[in-house]
N, C-alpha and C positions, 0 to 999 in steps of 0.2 A: 504493498501499501505505501502511494507514497504521501509526503505528510504536506500537511496542510499547509506551511510557511513557505508554498511553492510557487510558480509561477501561471498563469492564466493567460489567455488570447484575449487581445482587448476588445473595446464594446462592440467595433465595426466588422469580426472576424465573427462568423459564422460559430456557434457552440457544438457538437455533436448533438450534446444533449445526453438525455435517458430513452435508449429502445426501447420496441419490445423485447428485446431477446436478453439485453441487461437487466430487465425490468423484470422477468418469468424466474433470469437467471439467479439475480440476486435473491428474491422470493425464495425461492428451493432452497438455497442456502444456508437461508436462515431458518427456513422450518424445519430441516436436518437437524442442526444449529443444533437450536435450540428444545427439540424433542430429545436425542438425543443426551446432551449432555444436563439436559433437566432427569432422563433416567439413570446417568450415572448418580447425580446428588440425592432423586429417591434410595440409591441402594447404601449412599451412607448412613441417610435418615431409614431405612429400616436393620442397618447392621452395623449398631457405632461404636461396635468394636474395632472395625476397619480404623477407625480415625486414632487410635494406641500405635499407627504406625507411621512416619512424619512423611513419608513419597503418598496414603494417601491421604495426607493435610494438606500437601502440592498440592496432588493429581482433585479433589475438592475446590480449591481455591480457582485450577485453572478452571474447571469446567463452569465454575457460577460465573468469572470471567466473561465465556465462549458463549453464555447464552446472554447476558449483558448486551454484549457486541451482537450478536444476532437478532436481540432487541433495536439496539440503536442500527443496525442495518437496515432495517423494514419499516422504522419508520423513520429516520431520515431523510429530506429530501432531495440531498444529491443520489439517492439510490433505486427507489423504489419506486416515492412517488411522483418526482420529479417536477413536470411546470402542475400539477394539478395541487399539489402543496398550497393551503392559503400563506401567501407570506402577510405579514404584517403590515400596516401602512405609516403608523406611527411614529413617531419617530426614536421613542426612548426602548423598546416593547422591539422594533426593529433592529437596533444596535445590539441590541442583547441576544436576540435569535441568532443573526448574524457571528457574533463572536464565537458561543457558546454551542449554537447546534447545528447551523450553518457551516460553520468552519469544521464537523467533526471533532473536536477539540478530545470532545472523550473517548472514542469512539477509538481517536489515533492511540491514544494513553492504554487502553487496554488491549491491543493491538500489543504494546511496548513489554507490557503486565503480563503478559503470555509468555513473551519471549521472553522471562528476565525469571519466568515462572519455572519452564523448563529447563533454566541454565542451573536452576539452585536442585532442579529435580535432577540434572547430569553431576552435579554435584555431590548430590548424597549417595547415588551409587558409588560415585567414584570414592567415596567414605566407606559405606559398606564395602568395597574388593581390594581397598589399597590400603587403607588405614583401618579395621577393622576393630581395633582395641581401643581410638577416637571416636568414634562412629556416633555411639550413646554419650557422650560431653557433647558434639556441638551439634545434632540432631533429636536432640530432645525436644517434646512438647513444647516446650516455652520459648524454646531458639526458634524453633521455624513459624513458631506464630510471628513471633520477632521480625522474621526475614521475612515473611509475606508482607506485613507494615512497612517494610522499607524499600520494600522493593514496588510496592503501589506508593509510595514518596519518590522513588527515585525517578520513573515513568513518569508521574506527574510532572515533575521538574525538566523532563526533556521536553515536556511540549507545553511549559506553562509561559510560552511568547506566543501562541496562534491564537490566542483572543485578540490581543495590540495588534492584531498582522490583518486586521478583516474591517471595515467599514461598513455602513448601509448608506446606501444614495438613493432616498425616497422619490428622483427624477427619471430614473431604468423603471424600467418594463416592470414585472414582479419575479421573473426571475431570474432578472440581472439584478438585484436592488444591493447583492448582497457584494462587495468587491477588496479583495485582495487587496492590502499597502503596506507597504514589506517597511521592517524597523529596519533593516540595511539597505539602504539608497544603492549603494554602490556594488557594482558588480560581482569587484573580487572578494570587499565584505560580505556579501548575501554567497559566495560558494564559498568560503570558506567557514561561514557558520553551517550551514546545510550539510558540507564535506564530515565536519566535527559532530554535529545532530545523526548523520547513517551509521558514521565512528560507533558511537555509540550507541543506537540503537537495534543496530543488525552484526556490523562485524564484528563488537567485542562480547557476546553474549553467543553468536554462532561460533566463533574463533575458538571459544572457551569452551561448549558442547562439544566439537571435533577432538580439541583438542586432552580434552579428560577423556571420551570414551578411545581415541587412538593409546592413549598411555596407560588405559586398564587393560588394557587387549596385552599390552605390550612386555605389564608387568606383572600379570598373574597368568600370562600363556606361558610366558620365554624363560622365569622368573624360577631356580630350582626350590630358591626359599619360600616362593610362594607357597601359602596353605590351601589343602585339598580344598576348605571353605568359602574361600575368597573364589579361588578359580570353580568352585559350583554356586558362587551367587554369579560369576560374572558368565554362565550359561542360563543361567538360572530367567526364569519372564517376565519376572521385574523388571530386570535389566534391559534382558529384547526389546520388554516393552517402554517402557522409559527411553533406550532408543532408539523405538519406529519414531514415536511422536517427537522427537529436540528434531531428528533426522526430516521427517515429514515438516513440521514449523522449517527448517532453513530454508529445505526446497521450496516452499510458498513465500516465504517471509525476503528472502534475497534478494529476487530479481524487478523487487516493487519498488526497494529502497536504491538497488542499482542505478533503476531511470531517473530515481530521484533526486541521487546523485549526480547527472549526466545533465536533469532540467536544470538544477543551480548553475549550475557550471554553461550551460548556455548551450548541451550538446542538441539536447532534446527537447520534445514539452508535454503538455499537458495534454485533457482532452482529446486525447488518440486514440484510434482501433487498440493498439500496443498499450496505454496507458490503462483501460479500463480493461483489459484482459490482463493484464498482472495484480492489479487490484479486485479483482473475482479470483482469482488465484490466492490472495493473501486470506481469504473465508473460509478458503479450502479445510486451511488445516483445525478451523472449529468444529468442522462437521465429519471430520475423519475419527479426530480423538476417540470418540466414541467406542466406533467401527475395530480402532488397532487392541483399547484394553478390554473387550469382548473377546477376543481373536485370542491376545495373550493371557489372559489369565481369566482361573476356572471361578473365582469370586466374582468377579463384573461376573461373568457371563450368567452363572448361577444365580446373581443377583435383579440382572438382567431379565432372567423366563419366568420371576416370582413374582415381579412385577408385573408384568404380562400378561399373565394368568392372573394378577389377583384383578386384576381391569376386564379381563374378556366376557364374554355374556356369558349365564349364568349355566348352562345344559353346557359350555364347551368347557367351563370350572368342574358340572359334575362330570360330566365325559371323563378329564385325567384324573380328579378323584377316583371314579371305579377301577380305571387302567390301573391305580396306583397297590387300592386294593387288590385286585387281581396278580399283580405281576408278585404284593409278598404274599400271599394265599402260596401261589407255585412257588416261591423260594420255601414258603414252610413245607408244605408235600415233599422238595425232594431233598430236604433235610430229615425229614422223618425218615423216607424211604431209606437214607444212605445210613443215617442211624442206624434201623432196621436189620440192615443186611451184616451190620457188626456186634 
């Protein structure tokens, strides 16, 4: 996703706007992400014992972030509603609307927050594999909650300038009343500031995740002193699950931020087909994560099935109950037959 302090075409240039394809695609992404991540949250509500583990607390925070992202995505005028959105005419309300809603500042902050939560998950797995004796001290429940809070503040800090770079122009047509006005007037300064933002928003978390997983593999696989427990954790379902989530986030997030870096350097522009495609790609990770959890981990998979069956029609639920009773009856009969032979 391209961050908000990016250039836009002048008012004389036609904007591509929201096409039917982007509107439908964004809507589908939002619904899938909302349903999938709500299911993840309900798994933790159903089984609170899972939250005794630090990685589950981090996964819960990531799921909450993805649900909020989906809600903002489907309600923001820049993605689904487009020109249909009732743009305000009052100058004060319009100014607030442009700075905090149209600018998508909270949406961008949530994406950066998700990237750093994935980095925290990779760090948690690194400690579990490489530094198991320090793991409990570094990743206890209290410290994990502190990490999440600090990540939230840090992601907010990285987009803090966004509301100050948007103005409300009431004389323009409704869809053009919000306009970017950069704090950094000179192109060179803007390029430097934009590059620094990209480094902290994408490059730092992405490289950290990659380096941690590479080091884990090298340390646990090639070291003769690595414990059997460390090697087992490296091959374990949780490490594979976190690795897959981190890899998907990097694949989805990096191209958009690279395009933004090129934009602030004057080598590319926004509101192009490439820009919209890369923006779509960013939100794919929010949809994919629940599937990764379900495929990689039986606790999540079992939780999904339990919740889904609980909301099924009564006939289906009763049929499943009857099948379970019949299976248990067959198992009991088989056991009694086996015991009678001895």
